[in-house]
N, C-alpha and C positions, 0 to 999 in steps of 0.2 A: 551558576547553574548551566550545565551544558544544554545547548539547543541545536536543533537540526534546521539548517537553512534550505537545503534542497536534497533531492535524490536524483542521481544520474543513472538513467536506464541505458544499458549497453545494447545496441541494436545493430542489425546488419544494414538497414537502410535508414540513415539519419534524416534525410529529407522527408520520407514518408512518415516516420515516427514523429518528427517535429510538427508536421501538418496535422496529424491526428490529435496530438495533445494540445496544440495551441489553437488551431482553426476549428477542429471538430468539437473538442471538449471545452475549449476556452480556458485552459489552465495557463498559469504564469511561469515565472522563472524558478518556481519551487520544484517543478518537474523538468529535468533537462535530458538530453539524449547525447550519446557519443558512440562512435563507431566501434564495433567489436565483432570478431569472427570467432570468439572463444566457443568451444564446444559446449553445448548444453542440451539436455533432453528431459522431458517430463516436467514435473513440478519443480520450480526453482527455489522453493523454500520460503517464499514470502508472498504477501498480497499487499496491495495498496487500496485504501478505502477513501471514497469520496462521501463525506457526511453532509447531508443536505437537510433543509428544514421541513419538507413535506413530501408526501408520495408523488405528487405531480412532477416534482423536480427529478425524482428518481426515474420516473417514466421518460421524461424529456431527455435526460442524459443517456439512458439506455437506448432510446430510439436513435439519438444522434450518433452514439458509438456504433450501433449496428449499421446505420447508413454509411458510416465512415470505414467499414470493413471489419469491425470487431465481431466476435462470436458470442452469442448470448449463452452462457453456461447455465445460469439459473434465471428464468424470467421473473419480473417483478411480482412480488407476493407479500401478503401480510404474514407476520410471525408473532410470537409472544412478545418480542422486544420492539416491534415496529413494522417497518416496511422496507424491502430491499431486493436487490438482484446482484448477479455476478456476471461480468463480461470478461472475455479475454481479448486484449488489444491485438492488432495485427502483428505486433512485434513479439507477442507471446506473454506479455505481462498480464497477470490476473488482477482484476479490479473488482472490489465490492462497492456497490453504490447503495447507501442506506440512509434511512431517516427513522428517528425514534418516534416520530409522530405517525398516527394512522389516519389522520384527517388533513385535508388541504385547507389552507387559510388564505390562498391567493392564487393568481394565475401561474401556470407552469413557467419555470425559468431554468436556465443552465447555471444557476448560482450554486457554488460550492462553499459551505461554511468551514470545512475543515478537511485536511488530508491526514490520514493515519497510515503509517507504515507498520505492518504486522510481520514480525520475523518469526518463522517457525524454528523452534530450538529443540534439541534433544534432551538437554539437562537444564531444566528451568532454574534450579537453585544456583548452579554454576554460572549461568548466563546472567541472572539477576545480579549476583555478586560482582560479576565482571563489569557490568554497566554502572552499577553504583560506584565502583572503584574508578570509573572514568568520568565521574562527575554528574551522572544523571540521578535525579531525585525521584523516588517511587511515589506515584500518585495514588494508585490502586493496586492491590495485590490479592489474588485469590489462590493461595497455596501454590501447588505445582502446575496449575492450569493456565493462569493468565497473570501478566504483570503489565501495568500501564504506567508510564513515566510522566512526570509533570511536564507541561508544554514549554514553559519558559517563553522566550520571545520569538522562538523559531516558527517557521511556516509549516513544519511537518511534525506531527505527534508520533511517538514511538511506543509500541506495545510488543510484548513477547507472548507467544502462544506455543503450545506443544505442536511440533511439526505435523504429526498425523491428525490432530484435532483441527488445525488450521486448514489442511487440505480438505477435510470432511466438510467444514463450514463453507469452503469455497466450491464444493462440488466437483473436486478433481482428485485423481489418484495421487497418493502421497509419494509414489515412486518418482525418482528423478536423479539425475547425476550431472556432473560438469559444473560449469560456471553459474553463479547466481544471477549474473548479468545485471548487477546493481551496485552502485557506490553511493555511500551516504556522506553528504557534505555537512560538516558541523564545526564547532569550535573546540572539539575534544582532542584534536590531533589526528595523526595518521596511524592506523592500527588495523588488525583484523580480529574479529571476535571468535569465540570458541566454535561457532558453526561456519566460519569462513566468510562472514559478511565483511566487506572492506569499507573502511571509513577514511575520509580525506578531509583536509582543512578547507573550510568554506572560504572562498575568496570572490 
């Protein structure tokens, strides 16, 4: 089963981005940064989600991110599915911070249970077939709207969402062009998917 070991975010200032992800958010080697001056504007076609156990952790992460220079796109709030918020990191990456729980069970902490990469795709059927062909096993599928792949041993879970729908959930405009500014590190080989997302061999 194909699994994702890391995502590499391409940024203009690697020192600042590394500080934000490691020192501010406390993330590990599953989120890496590398230098890039590739042109990009607007929505980059993906979001990353930090899944946590309780609302207090959502609040703590959003507060830490804001103090570290991130922009709060959607303040923490309850929803039908739980509790969450959206922030945009100083490097431009859009992050969702979410918990399926609506009640706290302990003190607030910057603990992250899961990292999910959501790719915004134009043709769900074609993208789903493409990834199944590259060794990813479907975990959940909701027609042409959403596909979630089985986690495997990897540090990052992958899901597909319609591009415009993903932008709407994130609270940003779906318009964007240029580089996605992300490379996905896995054991599936080196390739580019139908929407231009680049994959590399994890090492």
